C-alpha positions in Angstrom: 0.0 0.0 -0.1 2.7 2.5 0.7 4.6 1.5 -2.3 1.3 2.2 -4.5 0.9 5.7 -2.8 4.6 6.4 -3.5 4.3 5.7 -7.0 1.3 7.1 -7.8 1.1 10.7 -9.6 0.5 13.8 -7.2 -3.2 14.9 -7.6 -2.0 18.1 -8.8 0.7 17.0 -11.6 -0.3 17.7 -15.1 -1.0 15.2 -17.4 1.6 13.9 -19.7 2.1 16.4 -22.6 -1.0 18.4 -21.6 0.6 20.6 -19.2 4.2 20.3 -20.6 6.5 23.3 -19.8 7.9 25.4 -22.8 11.0 23.7 -23.1 9.2 20.3 -23.8 7.0 21.9 -26.3 10.1 23.5 -28.0 11.6 20.0 -28.3 8.5 18.4 -29.7 8.2 21.6 -32.4 11.8 20.6 -33.3 11.2 17.1 -33.8 8.3 17.5 -35.9 10.8 19.2 -38.3 11.9 15.7 -39.0 15.5 15.2 -40.5 15.5 18.5 -42.3 16.1 20.2 -38.7 19.4 18.8 -38.3 20.7 20.6 -41.9 18.7 23.7 -41.6 21.8 25.7 -40.3 23.9 24.4 -43.2 21.5 25.4 -45.7 21.0 28.8 -44.1 24.9 29.1 -44.0 25.2 27.8 -47.6 22.5 30.5 -48.7 24.1 33.3 -47.1 27.8 32.3 -48.0 27.3 30.9 -51.4 23.8 31.4 -52.7 23.4 35.2 -52.5 26.8 35.8 -53.9 26.3 33.7 -56.5 23.2 35.4 -57.7 24.9 38.6 -57.1 27.4 37.4 -59.8 24.8 36.4 -62.2 23.0 39.5 -62.1 25.9 42.0 -62.6 27.7 40.0 -65.2 24.7 40.7 -67.5 24.3 44.4 -66.7 25.6 47.1 -68.9 27.0 50.9 -67.9 23.3 52.0 -68.9 21.7 49.9 -66.4 20.3 47.5 -69.2 21.0 43.9 -70.0 23.9 42.9 -72.0 26.0 40.3 -73.0 29.2 42.8 -73.7 30.5 41.8 -70.4 30.9 38.0 -70.9 32.1 38.4 -74.7 34.8 40.8 -73.3 36.3 38.1 -71.0 36.7 35.6 -73.8 39.2 37.8 -75.8 42.5 39.4 -75.1 44.1 39.3 -71.5 41.2 38.1 -69.9 41.0 35.0 -72.1 44.9 34.6 -71.5 44.1 34.6 -67.6 41.4 31.6 -68.2 44.1 29.8 -70.2 47.0 30.3 -67.3 44.6 29.6 -64.3 43.3 26.4 -66.5 47.0 25.2 -66.8 48.2 25.9 -63.2 44.8 24.2 -62.1 45.7 21.1 -64.4 49.5 20.9 -63.6 48.9 21.5 -59.7 46.3 18.7 -59.7 47.9 16.1 -61.7 51.3 16.1 -60.3 50.5 16.3 -56.6 47.4 13.8 -57.6 49.8 11.3 -58.5 52.3 12.0 -55.6 49.7 12.2 -53.2 48.6 9.0 -54.0 51.9 7.3 -53.7 52.6 9.3 -50.2 49.1 7.8 -48.7 49.8 4.6 -49.7 53.1 4.5 -48.0 51.6 5.8 -45.0 48.7 3.6 -45.3 50.9 0.4 -45.5 53.0 1.7 -42.5 52.9 -0.2 -39.2 53.5 2.9 -37.2 50.3 3.9 -35.7 52.2 7.1 -34.8 53.3 7.9 -38.3 49.8 7.4 -39.7 48.4 9.9 -36.7 51.1 12.5 -37.3 50.9 12.3 -41.3 46.8 12.8 -40.8 47.4 15.8 -38.5 50.2 17.5 -40.6 48.0 16.9 -43.9 45.1 18.4 -42.4 47.0 21.7 -41.2 49.1 22.0 -44.4 46.3 21.6 -46.7 44.9 24.7 -45.3 48.2 26.7 -45.3 48.3 29.3 -47.5 48.1 33.0 -48.4 51.1 35.3 -47.1 52.5 33.0 -44.5 53.2 30.4 -47.4 54.3 33.0 -49.5 56.9 34.2 -47.0 58.0 30.7 -46.3 58.9 30.1 -49.8 60.6 33.5 -50.2 62.7 32.7 -47.4 63.8 29.6 -48.9 63.6 29.8 -52.5 63.8 33.5 -53.1 66.8 35.2 -54.7 68.5 35.4 -51.6 66.6 32.4 -49.8 68.5 30.0 -47.5 68.2 27.0 -49.9 69.2 29.3 -52.6 72.3 30.5 -51.3 73.1 26.8 -50.3 72.8 25.4 -53.7 74.8 28.1 -54.8 77.6 27.5 -52.6 77.8 24.2 -54.3 77.5 25.9 -57.7 73.7 25.1 -58.3 72.3 28.2 -59.7 68.6 27.8 -59.9 68.0 30.8 -62.2 70.4 29.2 -64.9 68.3 26.3 -64.4 65.1 27.9 -65.5 63.6 28.3 -62.0 62.3 31.6 -60.9 59.9 31.7 -57.8 58.0 34.9 -58.9 57.0 33.1 -62.2 54.2 30.7 -63.3 56.7 27.4 -62.4 57.2 29.3 -59.0 53.6 29.7 -58.1 53.3 26.1 -59.4 55.6 24.9 -56.7 54.2 26.8 -54.1 50.7 25.2 -54.7 52.0 21.7 -54.7 52.8 22.5 -50.9 49.1 22.4 -49.8 48.0 20.4 -52.8 50.0 17.3 -52.0 48.5 16.9 -48.4 45.1 17.6 -49.8 45.2 14.4 -52.0 46.7 12.6 -49.0 43.5 13.3 -47.1 41.1 13.0 -50.0 42.5 9.3 -51.5 43.1 7.6 -47.7 39.5 6.5 -47.1 40.0 5.0 -50.8 43.0 3.2 -49.7 41.2 1.7 -46.5 38.4 0.6 -48.9 41.1 -1.9 -50.3 40.1 -4.8 -48.4 43.2 -7.4 -47.7 41.0 -10.3 -48.4 41.0 -9.0 -52.2 44.6 -9.3 -52.5 44.8 -12.6 -50.6 42.1 -14.0 -53.0 44.0 -12.8 -56.0 47.4 -14.6 -54.8 45.6 -17.7 -53.8 44.3 -17.8 -57.6 48.2 -17.4 -58.5 48.1 -13.9 -59.5 51.4 -11.4 -59.3 51.4 -8.3 -57.5 51.3 -6.8 -61.0 48.3 -8.3 -62.0 46.2 -7.6 -58.6 46.7 -3.9 -59.2 46.3 -4.0 -63.0 42.7 -5.7 -62.3 41.8 -5.1 -59.0 43.6 -2.0 -57.1 43.5 0.7 -60.1 40.1 0.0 -61.4 38.8 0.3 -57.4 41.0 3.4 -56.8 40.8 5.2 -60.2 37.4 6.8 -59.7 38.3 8.2 -56.2 41.8 9.4 -57.8 40.1 11.1 -60.2 37.9 12.9 -58.0 40.7 13.8 -55.7 42.3 15.5 -59.0 39.0 17.4 -59.8 39.1 18.7 -56.2 42.3 19.9 -56.5 41.7 21.3 -59.8 38.9 23.3 -58.3 41.3 24.4 -55.3 44.0 25.7 -57.7 41.8 27.3 -60.3 40.2 29.4 -57.6 42.9 30.2 -55.2 43.6 33.8 -55.2 46.0 35.1 -52.0 48.9 33.0 -52.5 49.4 33.8 -56.1 48.5 37.4 -55.4 51.0 37.8 -52.5 53.7 35.7 -54.6 53.7 37.6 -57.8 51.9 40.7 -56.9 49.7 40.3 -59.7 52.1 40.2 -62.7 50.7 37.1 -64.0 47.3 37.2 -65.8 45.2 34.6 -63.4 41.2 35.0 -63.4 41.3 35.4 -59.6 44.1 37.9 -59.7 42.0 39.9 -62.3 39.1 39.7 -60.3 40.9 41.2 -57.7 42.2 44.1 -59.7 38.7 45.0 -60.7 37.4 44.8 -57.1 40.6 47.1 -55.7 40.2 49.6 -58.7 43.3 49.0 -60.3 42.0 48.2 -63.9 39.4 50.6 -65.8 37.3 49.1 -68.6 34.8 50.4 -70.9 32.5 47.7 -69.3 31.4 48.5 -65.8 30.7 44.7 -64.5 33.7 43.0 -66.3 34.9 41.7 -62.8 31.5 40.0 -62.3 31.8 38.6 -65.9 35.1 37.0 -65.2 33.8 35.5 -61.9 30.7 34.3 -64.1 33.4 32.2 -66.3 34.8 30.7 -63.4 31.5 29.8 -61.9 30.7 27.9 -65.1 34.1 25.9 -65.0 34.0 25.2 -61.5 30.2 23.8 -61.9 31.4 21.7 -64.7 34.0 20.2 -62.4 31.8 19.6 -59.5 29.3 17.7 -62.0 32.2 15.5 -62.8 33.6 15.2 -59.1 29.9 14.1 -58.0 29.9 11.6 -60.8 33.2 9.6 -60.2 32.6 10.1 -56.4 29.3 7.9 -57.1 31.7 5.4 -59.0 34.0 5.3 -56.0 31.3 5.2 -53.3 30.5 1.4 -53.9 33.9 0.5 -52.5 33.9 2.8 -49.4 31.2 1.0 -47.5 
């Protein structure tokens, strides 16, 4: 009897749900939104940080000096120095995506097959830091190392190795490519590591039991499985290098015709043109190229996702 009295609800206690406090009502309202509530902050952030600026670029890219609609801005960026800017940006992005992509695969595989857990953790941490290291800090580091009076330059000159006579100049296209590879290779290591984890040891054991050599295993199993992830990683590197601005601007002070630097010149008022919104038109061209890259990236990621589960 005492037990029943102790467990019975108090006469003045509110019924379940009927007299719930505001905090309970808020939680119930949040649950009724379903799974979409979890991604609502991300969608809001994407709309403010990406959606609205993109709409602004599309709007002003086709606005003329008189306020009317025109295609003159877009027509101007496919000729002359602006076309050279796109060509140089694409060449730089291709070079700094293919070479670091290949090197990143070998580095990631060497780390993945290492038995040292400490090496794996250290490399993963270092790759995460170096992949996001750029801008003025990275430029200063390379100037102090490979500049005309850099430490490494002077050391090589002491043993009669002149980088300038070999055709390398830090403040030219090749120099920018070398600097970009500093953060592109760690980024590729981060991207390709999950795909290497997806290579199950049982596949190699099965191939060896059937008499396949190491070369035949990689030719018929390893490379086909990794290829979508490798291509996806290179596309990601392409987009990263194609849109990079701060590193190239601080290293070359804008003397190389690159599309991001040309946009920066218009924003800073360093360039005068007959078309008022030419900078927006350049940004529109970059959006078209990056959109095509993202479509290809999503396609190859769907192919690669079959082996990552």
